C-alpha positions as CSV (number, residue, x, y, z in Angstrom):
1,M,-27.3,33.1,-5.3
2,A,-24.0,32.7,-7.0
3,L,-20.6,31.0,-7.1
4,I,-17.9,32.7,-9.2
5,K,-14.5,31.2,-9.9
6,S,-12.0,33.7,-11.4
7,I,-8.5,35.3,-11.0
8,S,-10.0,37.1,-8.0
9,G,-10.6,33.8,-6.2
10,I,-13.5,31.7,-5.3
11,R,-16.4,33.9,-4.5
12,G,-20.0,33.3,-3.7
13,T,-23.1,34.0,-1.5
14,I,-23.6,32.3,1.8
15,G,-26.6,30.1,2.1
16,G,-28.1,27.8,-0.6
17,K,-27.2,24.7,-2.5
18,P,-23.6,23.4,-2.8
19,G,-22.2,24.1,-6.3
20,E,-24.4,27.1,-6.7
21,T,-23.2,29.2,-3.7
22,L,-20.1,29.4,-1.4
23,S,-21.5,26.6,0.8
24,P,-19.5,24.8,3.5
25,L,-18.9,21.9,1.1
26,D,-17.6,24.3,-1.5
27,V,-15.3,26.0,1.0
28,V,-13.8,22.6,1.9
29,K,-13.5,21.4,-1.7
30,F,-11.7,24.6,-3.0
31,T,-9.5,24.9,0.1
32,A,-8.5,21.2,-0.2
33,A,-7.8,21.8,-3.9
34,Y,-5.6,24.8,-3.0
35,G,-3.7,22.9,-0.3
36,T,-3.1,20.0,-2.7
37,W,-1.9,22.3,-5.5
38,L,0.5,24.0,-3.1
39,L,2.0,20.7,-1.9
40,K,2.5,19.5,-5.4
41,N,4.5,22.7,-6.1
42,Q,6.4,22.9,-2.8
43,P,6.1,19.6,-0.9
44,E,8.6,20.8,1.8
45,N,6.8,24.2,2.5
46,K,3.8,23.4,4.5
47,K,3.0,27.0,5.8
48,V,-0.1,29.0,4.8
49,V,-1.0,32.4,6.2
50,I,-4.7,33.2,6.4
51,G,-6.7,36.3,7.5
52,R,-10.3,37.6,7.2
53,D,-12.3,40.8,7.0
54,G,-15.2,41.6,9.4
55,R,-17.9,39.7,7.5
56,I,-20.7,37.9,9.4
57,S,-19.7,34.7,7.8
58,G,-15.9,35.2,8.3
59,E,-15.5,33.1,11.5
60,M,-17.5,30.2,10.1
61,V,-15.5,30.1,6.8
62,Q,-12.3,30.6,8.7
63,R,-12.9,27.4,10.8
64,L,-13.7,25.4,7.7
65,V,-10.5,26.7,5.9
66,V,-8.2,26.0,8.9
67,S,-9.5,22.5,9.5
68,T,-9.3,21.6,5.7
69,L,-5.7,22.9,5.4
70,N,-4.8,21.0,8.5
71,A,-6.3,17.9,7.1
72,V,-4.1,18.0,4.0
73,G,-1.1,18.4,6.2
74,I,-0.6,22.2,6.1
75,N,0.5,24.4,9.0
76,V,-1.8,27.4,9.3
77,I,-0.7,30.8,10.6
78,D,-3.9,32.8,11.3
79,L,-3.8,36.6,11.4
80,G,-7.4,36.7,12.5
81,L,-9.2,40.0,11.6
82,S,-6.8,41.5,9.1
83,T,-6.5,43.2,5.7
84,T,-5.7,41.8,2.3
85,P,-2.4,43.7,2.0
86,T,-1.4,42.6,5.5
87,V,-1.9,38.9,4.6
88,E,0.0,39.5,1.3
89,M,3.0,41.0,3.2
90,A,2.9,38.2,5.9
91,V,3.2,35.5,3.3
92,I,6.5,37.0,2.3
93,S,7.8,37.6,5.9
94,Y,6.9,34.0,6.9
95,K,8.3,32.6,3.7
96,A,5.0,30.7,3.4
97,A,3.9,28.6,0.5
98,G,0.8,30.8,0.1
99,G,-2.0,32.6,1.7
100,I,-5.8,32.8,1.8
101,I,-7.7,36.0,2.5
102,L,-11.4,35.4,3.5
103,T,-13.1,38.4,2.0
104,A,-15.5,39.3,-0.7
105,S,-13.9,42.7,-0.9
106,H,-16.5,45.3,-2.0
107,N,-19.4,42.8,-2.3
108,P,-22.4,43.0,0.1
109,K,-22.6,41.2,3.4
110,E,-24.1,38.0,2.0
111,W,-20.9,37.3,0.0
112,N,-17.6,35.8,1.0
113,A,-14.6,34.5,-0.9
114,L,-11.3,32.7,-0.8
115,K,-8.7,35.1,-2.3
116,L,-5.8,32.8,-3.1
117,L,-2.1,33.8,-2.9
118,N,1.2,32.2,-4.1
119,D,4.4,32.2,-2.3
120,K,5.2,35.7,-3.3
121,G,2.1,37.0,-1.6
122,E,0.5,37.7,-5.0
123,F,-2.8,36.4,-6.5
124,I,-2.3,33.1,-8.3
125,S,-2.2,33.3,-12.0
126,G,-4.9,32.3,-14.4
127,E,-2.9,29.2,-15.4
128,D,-2.4,28.1,-11.8
129,G,-6.0,28.8,-11.1
130,K,-7.1,26.5,-13.9
131,K,-4.9,23.7,-12.3
132,L,-6.5,24.3,-9.0
133,L,-10.1,24.2,-10.4
134,D,-9.2,20.9,-12.2
135,I,-8.1,19.4,-8.9
136,A,-11.4,20.6,-7.3
137,A,-13.5,19.2,-10.1
138,S,-11.9,15.8,-9.9
139,E,-11.8,15.9,-6.1
140,N,-8.3,14.6,-6.3
141,F,-7.3,15.3,-2.7
142,N,-5.2,13.2,-0.4
143,F,-5.9,13.9,3.3
144,V,-3.1,13.0,5.6
145,H,-2.8,10.4,8.4
146,V,-3.6,11.6,11.9
147,D,0.1,11.8,12.8
148,K,0.7,14.3,10.0
149,L,-2.1,16.7,10.5
150,G,-1.1,20.4,10.2
151,S,-0.7,22.8,13.1
152,Y,-2.5,26.0,13.9
153,T,-0.8,29.2,15.1
154,V,-2.4,32.6,15.9
155,D,-0.3,35.7,14.9
156,E,-1.4,39.1,16.4
157,T,1.7,41.0,15.2
158,S,1.5,41.2,11.4
159,L,-0.8,44.2,11.2
160,Q,1.7,46.2,13.3
161,Q,4.5,45.0,11.1
162,H,2.5,46.2,8.1
163,I,2.0,49.6,9.6
164,D,5.7,49.8,10.6
165,A,6.7,49.1,7.1
166,V,4.4,51.8,5.7
167,V,5.6,54.4,8.3
168,N,9.2,53.6,7.5
169,Y,8.8,53.7,3.7
170,P,11.3,56.2,2.3
171,L,8.7,58.4,0.6
172,V,6.4,58.7,3.7
173,D,7.2,61.8,5.7
174,V,5.9,61.3,9.2
175,A,7.3,64.6,10.6
176,A,5.5,66.6,7.9
177,I,2.2,64.8,8.5
178,K,2.5,65.3,12.2
179,K,3.2,69.0,11.8
180,Q,0.0,69.6,9.9
181,K,-2.2,68.4,12.7
182,F,-4.7,66.9,10.3
183,K,-8.3,66.2,11.4
184,I,-9.5,63.1,9.6
185,V,-12.9,61.2,9.4
186,I,-12.8,57.5,8.4
187,D,-15.7,55.4,7.1
188,A,-14.6,51.9,8.2
189,I,-17.7,50.2,6.9
190,N,-18.0,47.8,9.9
191,S,-14.9,45.9,8.9
192,T,-11.2,45.7,9.6
193,G,-10.6,49.2,8.3
194,A,-11.8,50.2,11.8
195,I,-8.8,48.5,13.2
196,A,-6.1,49.1,10.6
197,V,-6.7,52.7,9.5
198,P,-6.9,54.5,12.9
199,A,-3.7,52.5,14.0
200,L,-1.9,53.7,10.9
201,L,-3.0,57.3,11.4
202,K,-1.8,57.3,15.0
203,A,1.5,55.9,13.9
204,L,1.7,58.8,11.4
205,G,1.2,61.3,14.1
206,V,-2.5,62.1,13.4
207,K,-4.3,62.5,16.7
208,D,-7.7,64.0,15.7
209,I,-9.6,61.0,14.2
210,I,-13.3,60.3,13.9
211,V,-14.4,56.8,12.9
212,L,-17.8,56.1,11.3
213,N,-19.2,52.6,11.3
214,E,-16.4,51.4,13.6
215,E,-18.0,48.3,15.1
216,V,-16.5,45.3,13.3
217,N,-19.6,43.2,12.9
218,G,-20.0,42.7,9.1
219,K,-23.4,44.3,9.2
220,F,-22.4,47.0,6.7
221,A,-24.1,50.3,7.4
222,H,-24.3,50.9,3.6
223,N,-23.2,49.2,0.4
224,P,-19.5,48.5,1.1
225,E,-18.3,49.5,-2.4
226,P,-16.7,53.0,-1.9
227,L,-18.7,54.7,-4.7
228,P,-20.2,58.2,-4.5
229,Q,-23.8,57.2,-3.8
230,H,-22.6,55.2,-0.8
231,L,-20.4,57.9,0.8
232,T,-22.9,60.7,1.5
233,G,-22.6,60.0,5.3
234,L,-18.8,60.4,5.1
235,C,-19.1,63.6,3.0
236,N,-21.6,65.1,5.5
237,E,-19.5,64.2,8.5
238,V,-16.3,65.8,7.0
239,N,-18.3,69.0,6.6
240,K,-19.8,68.8,10.1
241,Q,-16.5,68.2,11.7
242,N,-14.6,70.8,9.7
243,A,-12.1,68.0,8.9
244,H,-9.2,68.2,6.6
245,L,-9.9,64.9,4.9
246,G,-12.3,62.0,4.8
247,I,-11.1,58.4,4.1
248,A,-13.1,55.5,2.9
249,V,-11.9,51.9,2.4
250,D,-13.6,48.8,1.4
251,P,-14.0,45.9,3.9
252,D,-10.6,44.3,3.2
253,V,-8.7,47.6,3.0
254,D,-7.2,47.3,-0.5
255,R,-9.4,50.1,-2.1
256,L,-9.2,53.7,-1.1
257,C,-10.9,56.9,-1.8
258,F,-10.9,60.4,-0.3
259,V,-13.4,63.2,0.6
260,C,-12.1,66.7,0.4
261,E,-12.4,69.3,3.2
262,D,-15.4,70.8,1.6
263,G,-17.3,67.5,1.6
264,S,-16.8,66.9,-2.1
265,L,-15.4,63.6,-3.5
266,F,-11.8,63.6,-4.6
267,G,-12.8,60.8,-6.9
268,E,-11.7,57.1,-6.6
269,E,-10.2,57.3,-10.1
270,Y,-7.9,60.0,-8.9
271,T,-6.6,58.3,-5.8
272,L,-4.0,56.5,-7.9
273,V,-3.4,59.6,-10.1
274,A,-2.5,61.8,-7.1
275,V,-0.3,59.2,-5.3
276,A,1.5,58.5,-8.6
277,D,2.1,62.2,-9.2
278,Y,3.8,62.4,-5.8
279,V,5.9,59.2,-6.3
280,L,6.9,60.2,-9.9
281,Q,8.3,63.5,-8.5
282,H,10.8,61.4,-6.6
283,R,11.2,58.2,-8.7
284,K,11.2,58.5,-12.5
285,G,9.7,55.5,-14.2
286,N,6.7,53.9,-15.8
287,T,3.2,53.3,-14.6
288,V,0.4,50.7,-15.1
289,S,-3.3,50.8,-14.6
290,N,-6.1,48.6,-15.9
291,M,-7.9,49.6,-19.1
292,S,-11.0,50.6,-17.1
293,S,-9.1,53.3,-15.4
294,T,-8.9,57.1,-16.2
295,R,-6.5,58.3,-18.7
296,A,-5.4,61.0,-16.2
297,L,-2.7,58.5,-15.0
298,K,-1.2,58.5,-18.5
299,D,-1.2,62.4,-18.5
300,V,0.6,62.5,-15.2
301,T,3.1,59.8,-16.3
302,T,4.0,61.5,-19.5
303,K,4.4,64.9,-17.6
304,H,7.1,63.3,-15.5
305,G,8.9,61.7,-18.5
306,G,7.7,58.1,-17.9
307,E,5.6,55.8,-20.1
308,Y,2.1,54.5,-19.2
309,F,1.0,51.0,-20.0
310,P,-2.6,49.5,-19.7
311,S,-3.4,46.0,-18.5
312,A,-6.4,43.8,-18.3
313,V,-8.6,44.2,-15.3
314,G,-7.6,42.3,-12.1
315,E,-4.8,42.8,-9.7
316,V,-2.8,39.8,-11.0
317,N,-2.9,41.3,-14.5
318,V,-1.8,44.7,-13.3
319,V,1.1,43.2,-11.3
320,T,2.2,41.1,-14.3
321,R,2.3,44.2,-16.5
322,M,4.0,46.2,-13.8
323,K,6.8,43.6,-13.7
324,E,7.1,43.5,-17.4
325,V,7.6,47.2,-17.8
326,N,9.4,47.8,-14.4
327,A,6.7,50.2,-13.3
328,V,7.5,52.3,-10.1
329,I,3.8,52.6,-9.2
330,G,0.5,51.1,-10.6
331,G,-2.9,50.0,-9.6
332,E,-6.6,50.3,-10.6
333,G,-9.0,53.2,-11.0
334,N,-11.2,51.7,-8.2
335,G,-8.8,53.2,-5.7
336,G,-6.3,50.4,-5.7
337,I,-2.6,51.5,-5.2
338,I,0.3,49.1,-5.8
339,V,3.8,50.3,-4.6
340,P,6.1,47.5,-5.8
341,D,9.1,48.1,-3.6
342,L,6.7,47.7,-0.5
343,H,4.8,44.7,-2.0
344,Y,3.0,43.8,-5.2
345,G,-0.6,44.2,-4.0
346,R,-3.2,46.9,-3.7
347,D,-2.8,48.5,-0.4
348,A,-4.9,51.3,1.1
349,L,-2.5,51.9,4.0
350,I,0.5,52.9,1.9
351,G,-1.9,55.0,-0.2
352,I,-3.1,56.9,2.8
353,A,0.4,57.6,4.0
354,L,1.7,58.8,0.6
355,F,-1.4,61.0,0.0
356,L,-1.0,62.6,3.4
357,T,2.7,63.1,2.8
358,Y,1.8,64.9,-0.5
359,M,-0.7,67.1,1.3
360,A,1.7,67.9,4.1
361,Q,4.8,68.6,2.0
362,T,2.9,70.9,-0.4
363,K,0.7,72.4,2.2
364,K,-2.2,72.0,-0.2
365,S,-5.7,71.0,0.7
366,A,-7.3,68.0,-0.9
367,T,-9.4,70.3,-3.2
368,Q,-6.2,72.1,-4.3
369,L,-4.5,68.8,-5.1
370,R,-7.5,67.7,-7.1
371,R,-7.4,70.9,-9.2
372,L,-3.9,69.9,-10.4
373,Y,-5.5,67.1,-12.6
374,P,-7.7,67.2,-15.6
375,D,-11.4,66.8,-15.2
376,Y,-12.2,63.6,-17.0
377,F,-15.7,62.2,-16.2
378,M,-16.4,58.5,-15.9
379,S,-19.7,56.8,-16.0
380,K,-19.7,53.4,-14.2
381,N,-22.6,51.1,-14.8
382,K,-23.5,47.4,-14.8
383,I,-26.0,45.0,-16.2
384,E,-26.9,41.9,-14.2
385,L,-26.6,38.6,-16.1
386,D,-29.2,35.9,-16.1
387,N,-28.1,32.3,-16.3
388,G,-27.5,31.2,-19.8
389,I,-26.6,34.5,-21.4
390,D,-24.0,34.1,-24.1
391,V,-21.7,37.0,-23.4
392,K,-19.4,36.1,-26.2
393,K,-22.3,36.4,-28.7
394,V,-23.3,39.8,-27.2
395,F,-19.8,41.2,-27.5
396,S,-19.3,39.8,-31.0
397,H,-22.5,41.6,-32.1
398,I,-21.3,44.9,-30.5
399,Q,-17.8,44.5,-32.0
400,K,-19.4,44.2,-35.5
401,K,-21.6,47.3,-34.9
402,Y,-18.5,49.4,-34.0
403,K,-16.0,47.8,-36.4
404,N,-15.0,51.2,-37.8
405,H,-13.7,52.4,-34.4
406,P,-10.5,51.2,-32.7
407,I,-11.3,48.2,-30.5
408,N,-9.1,46.4,-27.9
409,T,-10.3,42.8,-27.2
410,E,-7.6,41.9,-24.5
411,D,-10.3,42.1,-21.8
412,G,-13.8,42.3,-23.0
413,L,-14.3,45.2,-25.5
414,K,-12.7,48.6,-25.2
415,I,-13.9,51.0,-28.0
416,E,-12.3,54.3,-28.7
417,F,-14.3,57.3,-29.8
418,D,-11.8,60.0,-30.6
419,N,-10.8,61.2,-27.1
420,D,-13.6,59.2,-25.4
421,W,-13.8,55.5,-24.7
422,V,-16.0,52.8,-23.3
423,H,-15.0,49.5,-21.8
424,L,-17.3,46.4,-21.6
425,R,-16.3,43.4,-19.7
426,T,-17.7,40.6,-17.5
427,S,-16.9,41.0,-13.8
428,N,-14.4,38.8,-12.0
429,T,-16.4,39.2,-8.8
430,E,-20.1,39.4,-9.7
431,P,-22.5,37.9,-12.4
432,I,-22.6,41.2,-14.3
433,I,-21.3,43.1,-17.3
434,R,-19.5,46.3,-16.3
435,I,-19.8,49.3,-18.6
436,Y,-17.3,52.1,-18.0
437,A,-17.2,55.2,-20.2
438,E,-14.9,58.2,-20.0
439,S,-15.0,61.7,-21.6
440,N,-14.1,65.3,-21.0
441,F,-17.8,65.9,-20.5
442,E,-20.0,64.3,-17.9
443,T,-23.0,64.2,-20.2
444,T,-21.0,62.6,-23.0
445,A,-19.7,59.9,-20.8
446,G,-23.2,59.1,-19.5
447,N,-24.6,59.1,-23.1
448,I,-21.9,56.7,-24.3
449,A,-22.6,54.3,-21.5
450,K,-26.4,54.4,-22.0
451,R,-25.9,53.8,-25.7
452,L,-23.8,50.7,-25.1
453,M,-26.1,49.4,-22.4
454,Q,-28.9,49.6,-24.9
455,D,-26.8,47.8,-27.4
456,I,-26.1,45.0,-24.8
457,R,-29.8,44.6,-24.0
458,E,-30.7,44.4,-27.6
459,S,-28.0,41.7,-28.2
460,M,-29.1,39.5,-25.3
């Protein structure tokens, strides 16, 4: 059981002791702290937008959040079953003080989380997060008099507004997509992707749609993180249906990966690469991804005359760097795409529309598009952390061992080995150390990861 407080929100498992899990008491405490923090910054703006994914615990957590926000005097606009990017955009359209998405993203069904947004529909900063946690720790809340309780409103239109914005985005070519008569299989992982993705595809003119795991019940048919080992069912169905493409999203629809027409994986690291390649053909400029992402984005950016910039892991860090360098597109190698002139948030829906446009305009299959990019191989691993492990001490030991290699300490440790690299960092969403290694050769990437995992275990 776990409770994690980070730039990715307040995340924990359901069931267990308060303070050690995302218990009802913790939901109330952190929601009250968030509401209090918002009202300190903008006392006149009492609007907050909320939405949730399809998790089993979602409705229970939603009721706690609504009641707590109302109790501190905040008016809640509830989008119900929604997506993270939809809530982000709704915060802007409602001119709200902030937003909360109730989702643990890629985590298994026993997890849930409060993803906290500012008035720009973006994740709150680390500095603001610290202020919020201080309020929670001191329980310095002020619940309002009965005459000043907040209101509750249900909004069932925001998802359609989100889809309309994607369909009308200048680089999305609906006519070209419609003309290709794509047949597409979706793995909706029993969450809100089952609502949002088919609705988008229909709006784009796609009529032949097969949805796997379409019942929104939070009983995920497989591990919800869209990794190769979890997508064999989608790969098989694409083959079986002779489909043009398979689409997989995570439970809150901010991560995206594709399956090619032959049942092979396009590669989640290459989702952003391909979409960026298309965007950069029409808009010259810079790109950003986190330092755990493939260097193929740098290759594509340089090809188009732009400059690539890395950031620390975490959407808020990517967005901050994108603003600093005026990037025209950015995101993360986990299949997260950020198109800034739509909104500054990872958004699978705009990613789908741009990828289908690229396929339609070039008349290339997914496998043909994938061949346009270099074959870098990434090995993604993790080591679970027991309570009491001193990660700083572990990383310090490893840094000394590899002191003769270039090392970046902005976010954990990133060690360069000629053209290869490995990135070690603690997760913002799970009690683990992530170990990502990349090389031109699959065996080399795997061996680098294994070597560093052994170093970590020896240092614990």
